[in-house]
N, C-alpha and C positions, 0 to 999 in steps of 0.2 A: 179375883173371885175364887173362893174355895170350890172346887169341883167334885170333891169326894166327901160324902157325908156318912156319919155313923148312924145306923138305924137301931141297933140293939147290941148288948153285950150279955154274955152268960157263960159261966165256966171259963174255959180257955178260948172261947169262940167269940167272934164279932161278925155282925152283918153290916155291910157297907154298900153304898151305891155311888155311881159316878153320873154326873149330869152332863147334858149336851152343852156345847159352847154358849148357846143362848140361855142356858139355865132353866129351860122350860120343861124338860123331861129327863127321866132316868134312861141311860143307855147301857149301863152295866150294873148287874147285881152280884154280890159276892157274900158267901158265908164261909169263914175261914178260921182254922185253928193254926196259928203260926207256930205254936209249940209242937203240936202233933204232926204238922205237915200235911194236913188234908184241907182241901178247899173245894167249894162248889161255886161255879161261875156261870152267869147267863148274860147273853146279849141278844140282839135281834136275829142273829144268825145261828147260834148254837148254845146248847146247855152242855157244860163240861164238869167233869170231876178231875181234880188235879192232886197229885202227890208230889210233895216238895221236900227235899232234903239237901241242906247246904253242903253236906259231905260228899254228895254225888258229883261225879265229873262225867256226865253223859255226853255222848257224841250223836250228831244228827243221824237219823235212821234207826236209833234204838227203839225196839218194840218188845212188848211182852204182856203177859196177863197179870192182873192184880185182882185178887178175890177180896171182897169186903164181907166180913161176917159180923152180924149184930144179932145176938140171940139166935132165933131160928131163921133169920134172913141171911141168905148167901147169894152173892151175885159176882160173876167174873166180868171184869171190864177190860177190853183190849186197849192197853195203854201204848202211847207212842211219845217220842221225843217232843218236848215243849221248849226247853232250853237246857243248859248244862246241869241245872239243879232240879228240873221238873219233868214229870211225865203227865200226860193229859189224855183224856178220852172223851169223845163226843158221846152224849147220853140222850136217848130218846126221852120225850116228856114223861111217858108212862113209867119208865125205869127210874127217872129222877123222882117222880112222885112216890114210888115204892121205897126208894132209898130214904127220902125225907121222913116217911112214915116210920120206917124201922129206926132211924136215928132218933126220932122223937120219943120212942119207947125204950131205947137202950141206954145203958150206962157207959158202954165202951164199944168201939169198933176195932176189929182186928183186920189189918191190911196184910195180906199174904202176897208177896211178890213171887210168883210161881216158878220163874226160871231157876232161882237158887233157893226157893222155898224160905226166904227170909220174911220175918214178920215185924210189924210195928203196931203198937196199940195206941189208939187215939181216944181220949176221954170225951164222952158225950154228956157228962154231968152238967145239969143246968143249962142245956142248949135250946130248950123248947122256944123261948122267946126269940132267939137268934134264927132258928129254923123258920118260925112263923114270919119274921120280918123278911127273910130271903124269899119265901114263897109269895108274900104280899107284894114285894118289889117286882118279882117276875110277872105276877098276874096283872098288877096295876099298870105295868109298862107294856103289856100286850106281847110279851116275849114267848110265853107258853102257858098252857093250862096245867097247873100243878095241883088243882083242887084247892078249895078255900082252906085257909089256916083255921084250926079249931078255935072257937071262941072261948077263951079262958074264963069269961064271965058268965057263960051259960050254965044253967042248972042241969042241962041234959048231956 
């Protein structure tokens, strides 16, 4: 049985979900840009933001701050070792909600790794459908309250 499903695609992004062994409920929700190396992940325990770069060779214990800038939105996330190619940060629901809102309005996100002040730019073009699918997955699975996804068919 296929346990990972595609919920939406847009731009360089995809929204995915993983289902439990019994196939009855979603236990992981993901919105990811594998090209830009940014992903959002949720399960029943934690909401996360992840930065991924296959050229990294990180060691356990690595920590540092990553600032995400999208238009007027700026937030610094305390990142830590996830694996040799990934940094991750647990994110409170309100911060994830603010990030999703900014991402939905922006065309690009600039990730600044503050230790060496290096930057990566991630495209946000055509991601609204993906962000809405991620938000809906998280909400419908009872993982967190991220606010309802905007109704794209509403005249308001």
